[in-house]
MARDREN-424748 format. One record per residue (C-alpha): x, y, z; residue in three letters. Coordinates in steps of 0.05 Angstrom, whole numbers, padded with zeros to 5 digits, always signed. Each point is the difference from the previous one (the first is absolute). Last residue first. Layout:
XYZAla
...
REM end
This chain:
+00378-00159-00237Ser
+00011+00053-00045Lys
+00013+00064+00032Lys
-00054+00057-00007Ala
+00022+00060-00037Thr
-00041-00009-00065Arg
-00066-00021+00040Gln
+00012+00055+00051Phe
-00048+00055-00015Val
-00048-00028-00045Phe
-00016-00071+00017Phe
+00017-00009+00069Asn
-00015+00070+00018Ala
-00069+00008-00033Met
-00019-00070+00022Leu
+00018+00016+00076Phe
-00038+00060-00003Asn
-00059-00030-00031Ile
-00005-00059+00047Thr
+00018+00048+00061Leu
-00055+00051-00021Gly
-00054-00056-00006Ala
+00021-00027+00069Ala
-00004+00065+00033Ser
-00064+00017-00030Gly
-00030-00062+00027Cys
+00040+00018+00069Ala
-00027+00070+00003Val
-00076-00024-00013Ser
+00010-00054+00057Leu
+00028+00054+00047Trp
-00073+00032-00010Pro
-00030-00056+00037Asn
-00077+00014-00004Asn
+00004+00023-00068Gln
+00050-00052-00017Ala
-00052-00061+00019Leu
-00053+00042-00042Pro
+00039+00003-00061Val
-00023+00059-00048Tyr
+00031+00063+00030Asn
+00058-00027+00039Phe
+00021-00044-00050Ala
-00011+00051-00058Ile
+00044+00050+00035Val
+00052-00050+00017Ser
+00004-00028-00066Val
+00010+00074-00032Leu
+00049+00030+00052Ala
+00043-00066-00008Asn
-00013-00004-00074Ala
+00028+00072-00004Cys
+00066-00015+00041Ala
+00009-00060-00041Gly
-00002+00038-00063Pro
+00046+00056+00030Phe
+00058-00052+00014Gln
+00027-00001-00063Ser
+00014+00077-00001Leu
+00045-00008+00061Ala
+00033-00055-00027Phe
+00015+00031-00064Arg
+00024+00062+00032Leu
+00046-00041+00043Trp
+00027-00034-00058Glu
+00014+00065-00029Lys
+00032+00021+00059Trp
+00051-00048-00008Ser
+00024-00061+00041Ala
+00062-00035-00022Pro
-00015-00069-00032Lys
+00017-00059+00043Ala
-00047+00024+00050Asp
-00058-00022-00042Ala
-00009-00061+00046His
-00077+00002-00005Phe
-00034-00003+00069Thr
+00066+00015+00043Phe
+00043+00047-00040Ser
-00056+00043-00046Arg
-00049-00015+00053Asn
+00036+00034+00055Ile
+00024+00061-00035Leu
-00069+00008-00042Trp
-00040-00008+00068Ser
+00041+00053+00033Leu
-00003+00051-00054Thr
-00073-00005-00001Ile
-00009+00005+00071Ala
+00047+00062+00000Leu
-00045+00029-00048Leu
-00062-00016+00029Val
+00024+00024+00067Ser
+00018+00069-00028Ile
-00062+00010-00040Ser
-00038-00020+00061Arg
+00037+00051+00044Ala
-00015+00054-00049Val
-00072-00016-00009Val
-00005-00006+00079Ser
+00023+00060+00019Asn
+00029+00010+00070Ser
+00073-00002-00030Phe
+00042-00033+00053Val
-00053-00038+00035Lys
-00036-00020-00065Leu
+00073-00020-00030Ala
+00005-00045+00059Leu
-00067-00033-00003Trp
+00002-00010-00074Phe
+00068-00023+00002Cys
-00022-00053+00055Ala
-00058-00023-00044Ala
+00040-00009-00061Asp
+00053-00038+00041Phe
-00057-00050+00024Leu
-00033-00004-00072Phe
+00079-00009-00027Val
+00006-00068+00045Ile
-00070-00031-00016Gly
+00018+00019-00079Gly
+00065-00033+00006Val
-00032-00064+00029Leu
-00053+00003-00058Gly
+00057+00005-00053Phe
+00035-00054+00034Lys
-00059-00045-00009Phe
-00012+00016-00071Phe
+00077-00015-00010Lys
-00012-00064+00028Ile
-00062-00019-00039Leu
+00040+00021-00065Phe
+00061-00044+00020Gln
-00051-00056+00010Lys
-00030-00007-00066Asn
-00070+00027-00019Met
REM end
């Protein structure tokens, strides 16, 4: 792995942390406004995906030289689905089969998050922003 790749991975993780806080805040606010968890979660996820796409396209992948498009947003949103599935699967497996994670549920969430982060980064890097990234 080269240095540029690792820097992008670190940036992607940093953006993920910021987006997590934004997502949680949006969910809380939407829940207060709509009093419906499904509606609130749908709104917060769409807003979080959009923020993640906007920040990652300019900060992580430097794709802002090309105009943003709804097709790129959709490709980004769809590319993150396998990571979300891996996150959930790894979390459940860790919680059910790793004694340390059973006693520390946060550890199963951390394992799932690491799996999801890795897959989401690879999908974004190779399938969403690969053609639009600046050559360094």
